[in-house]
Steps between C-alpha positions, in 0.01 A plus 500: 500500500631842398420705813631822347264460204206424728559824689612716208172679445388520863410852608648601833165614630231338717253325274200599711572873487499498119132402490287731289257527790750714693328828580640843434705648781316693768626852577738564789407683817563866420419698810419498871199315629347300781335162534379254759724215381811522286629178344866498397552246221283407203566126506277232645551600864406860444216438256336239721534732799336787313217285367426326829513831689230646276293184533528522880423872512377662176528846656879485517706719269773263379805586289749257339849632425706283262865583420482355148207332330227295668613137499834592344718328757451158665123503445544504122803273472417186697382160383133557580469225764223622733526259793282445803799459730577797724812340648698400189377144529395263774852397591609856572178583683480194722865540593438852624140528621363147546220608734372763257526296181138378489387863515765618253402232249131588534576869458715417197216307337259784574749751361542311171125469463457871572748591227299304245178659626654848470596439138144396424342789692706768324517332161880463508632280219821372654487162317415328830522119487458295818727218381686422819874441517697180442832441672720257310795288609780514246731279710418180687602652834219754467218242481470426875466872562199515270343204678547673835363826359188319376433362847553839662274681252222246552527564874411864438195424291648506151438220253841454333560243229828307520619387158757230436738518204248377241215708640694824514627451146143437389421847635807678359751303298858563605773234519633674811193422715508224764178594685264789557264650755205697363281712726219606263350769726808664647602740225360703212693614195462868409637757260688694769507839329132484406425425864681817608341714230156362581543571870599857418186541286287356779657748743421789269141380464461551876656845495862422582745749347795320338816696414786348300858627455472628858796385708456570869837601641405658833278397788458685827242564766330837532209628702236379254637156421786373285645722231626326187724690259598388151812523290331774294411711803132412527356408838197340659402486865320182608333397823628145445750335265546153348857417396512235228830554320620137505869452427574869444676706769236560767413842635492352849866445584443218748388276211831517316651216701205268443462497119751431224432530125569173318486490120294227339503431127257357245463408135190491283466277194322570178149348484504122459337360189247218523758223455735646759216542743389140449855373552506616863137442598440744787124489443422621853733801463638476855772727619812289555798525731778248543617378840867597496638762736582705192162451340331597175140617467307491174152533358296546183364836393158559347651473150702185582841648556712358781638729767816344642666661802682460828813301590758779502405748775765772525579755770720798415730662754354788700136410426571594138202587279588635156332466157804330348470214751176391331710367211714199595602306186670221694180429693288513186727240341474274806121530500478424128720192535287371787184564299617277214619233743150496650317509167730360228198458274483883482848545355365716216330746737671838539478770767339838442576666835761482775490718810575539867350672800551534874328297771467641854663223700505463877654236722172321575393491131151640549365843581546688824300799620518798732431865566699820541437865577282428798281254313421738215706301244473127434725283286519150355816367337707188440257293291801317346350414165158385615327836509251480214236364734643575845517875437122522528520343845786736581288797396224390736754469782632851436148644503427312823814649655387846389151436641334569164132411527539355851314596815702645792684221677404240237761234422492270201586136459787604276672727750488234771717266292857437615606546138367856506633583846856375440788610281766311305864488600680800346772462241853598610657820366733503201744355419385209718155507338639432153732230631224317686263508204764385251616218730140387539444502123805282447396260774148448369646428155731247661206340682326449166811328365514276809149350495361774721745448787548830678846587623600654832424856392145421385436284806607790718259732321227239534562485873464878524179497299677652202537201267382572149515409135535719192 
């Protein structure tokens, strides 16, 4: 296979953001103003917070301030896996909050259902498909883990389907598969950018004011609330603020030790023709992820392209975020080679897009929450690649913390959770931060080469509650 030829015509732009449905840019904030609730960030976290705030209290004056374009960062670059899990999977959740997991799983199911209901209610065409997700074992040592995961999922009320080698290849035909575990109700596939654009339209339909190209650079308390100033000198004073800026440098300094930006990369193929589509099966259109520590995720689009991403998660020294880091030819070549190894019958398929984007990663691999400025600002961060669905839950938590739509003294089920009341372990400062992350990356790659056996470094992290994969 000529990898260079397969990638030769790939545009270095996110496929989703090139969709003709992308709306025209909204104007920036151009003067002083006031509002009841200011939302910083026009990705999923911010848009869900704005929408849910108006649904809770239609009288609120809500403003969204987005530094670039709505959905232009992580919310328009991801794989479109909208999962029910709020804890980055059962294994991570049960290891951290075993007593709360029945509630967290129920809330996760309710959250996924509510996302689908919202799309229907507002007429949002986000190409929603409740296909579930299928984890596949590509090495024999991974099979027992799938069997254990099936038993654990059933214990929390899911109805997973364990598939042996023949059964999994009957679902999706790859010579690399040894077994699979399909949970048909756990995950929906979406067009991620259309989801963001649709949420913004829904916000506007309720009276939310959305400003793009409005980078908030200053935040301070004054007598009337919190004053937000922008790079262009505009300002807005808000009674309460939601901070949903993900991996980007937070305006609340205390958060800088808890989140690191990790670059993830993806490829998109050209549409498969009928024969190519038939050669792989995939009739149920599940999202798929393999079971290695350095894992791939992949799915079909509405027009039968294959999105192929993951594996090579990269951290850049000093929490580096720069446009040029979205292009990583060496990673694109690795991903392409792995694609053809997984689907050799698609050797004639070429790639139309290759891109990267940053994930807001924290040491516990799922979101954490909190307040600042005397409870007038709430934040959610650290979704670690599973934020398409969990950001809606995070928005509800932030609004609970800000008391939006709640009676005096009222507490919610969400804010009583240990997950909401606790924080992750902070990352060390540089240069130790870079060294720790790079050592961990090398060790998880070594574990994959050694039948999953984790060395001393990974076992130490596991013992501290910090063990993770890619």
